[in-house]
N, C-alpha and C positions, 0 to 999 in steps of 0.2 A: 634500574633507571626509570624515572617517572615519565609518563606520557600524559598529555593533556588533550582533551577532545572538545570540539565545539560543533554544533549543528547549524548549518546554513539552510534556510528554507527556500531561498530564492537567490538568483545571481546578485541582486542588490544587497542581500545579506552578506554574501561572500565579499563583495566590494567593500562593505563597511567594516567587516571583521579585519580584512587586510589593511584598510586605511588606518584603523586604530593601531595595528601592529606597526605599520610604516612610520607612524608618529614617534615610535619608541626606538627605531633603529639608529645605529651609529655607523660611522665609517669603518670599513673592514668587516662588517657583518656579512655572513654567508648563509643563504637559505637554499635548501635543496628541495625542489618540488617534484613530487611523484604523483601519478594518478593516471587513470585510463584516458584515452583520447576523449575529449569533451567533458572531462570531469570538472574543469574550471581552473586549470593552472594559469592560463593567460588572464582570466578574470581576476584571480587572486593577485597576480602581478600588477594589474591595472590599479587595484586597490592600494597595494604597497606604494605605487608611484604617486597616487593621490596623497597619501600620508607623508611622502617626501617632497610635496609641493611641486611635482612635475606637471606641467601644463600640456605637454605634447601627448598625442594619442599613442598609447602603448599597444603593440601587437606582437604576435609571435615571431621570433627571429629564426624560424625554421630553416630558411634558405641562406641566411647570413651568419648563423651561429651566434653572433654577439651583436646586440644593439645597445647603444649608450644613450642615456637620457639625463639631462641636467635639471636639478632641483636644489633644495637646500643641501642635499647630499646627492652626488651622482648615483644613478642606478645602472648597473650592468646586467642586462637580461640575456642569459645564454640558453640556447636550446641545442643540446649536444647529441640529440637523437641520431643524427646522420654521422656521428663519429664512432658508431658502434664498433667498427673494425679498424679504427685509426688509433695509432699509438704515438703519433707525432706530438711534439711539445709545441703548443700554440700560445704559450705565455700566460696561462691561466693564473699563475701565481701573482702576476702584476695586478690582476683584478682582485683576487682573494685578499691580498694584504695591502691594497691601495686605499684610496681616499673615498671610495664609494661603497654602496651596498651591492652585493652580487647575488643574483637569483639564478639558479641553474635548474632547468627542466631536464629530466632524464639523466640525472647525475650518475646513475649506476654505470653509465657507459664510460665515465672517466674517474672511477673510484680511486685509482692509484694516484691521481693528481689533486685530490680534494684535501682541504685543510682538515686536521684532526678535529677541530672545534667548529661546529656549525649547527644549524637548526634544520632538522628534517621536517618537512610538511607533506603529509600524504592526504590526498583528497579522494574520497570514495563516493561513488553514486549510491544514494539510498533509494531514490526514485527519480522521476523525470526532472525535477528541479532541486530536490533536497539533497544536500551533501553532508557527509561527516568529514570534518577536517581534524586530523590528528597531528599534534605537534610533539616531536621527540627531540628534546634538547641534548646536544652532545657537547659537553664542556660547561664550565662554570658560568661563562658569560650568558649562555643560552638558557641555563637553568634559572638564573636570576631573571632574565627577560621573560620567560614563560610564567614564572611565579608572579611577577609584577603585572603582566598582561592579564592573567586570569584573576588576580586579586582586584584589579581595576574593573573587570568585566564579569562580575558574579552572575550566575544564572546562565552562563554560556558553557 
């Protein structure tokens, strides 16, 4: 399975990379964000929201688990870190297969509830501001999405 990498030199770069990706997203797209604390997962999500024409400020849903934002396509932003020991059904399928884009931070904690097809996005610290963002498409939809994204953004 092919992976794609892009380097972000600043938080503004991360916002722009994610904004361009957000422009390409469709209802029922699911992105799984992984990365160390402070790697830029929320910054990346803010960029996606911008690409979805969301005007509200996006912040981490750490204590609420799910935040919903309205734009040209709704954005469902989940932080499931606190569900590490929880196996209860919280109705995630309604989000994953619904009318919006779902972004899940710390998705490894709900692996058994995730759709088979999704886009894994891992953000790695390279230094103080520089990040390496790795896209791993799982499923045909996301293979096509990554190919189109990287074809439109050569040099990244």
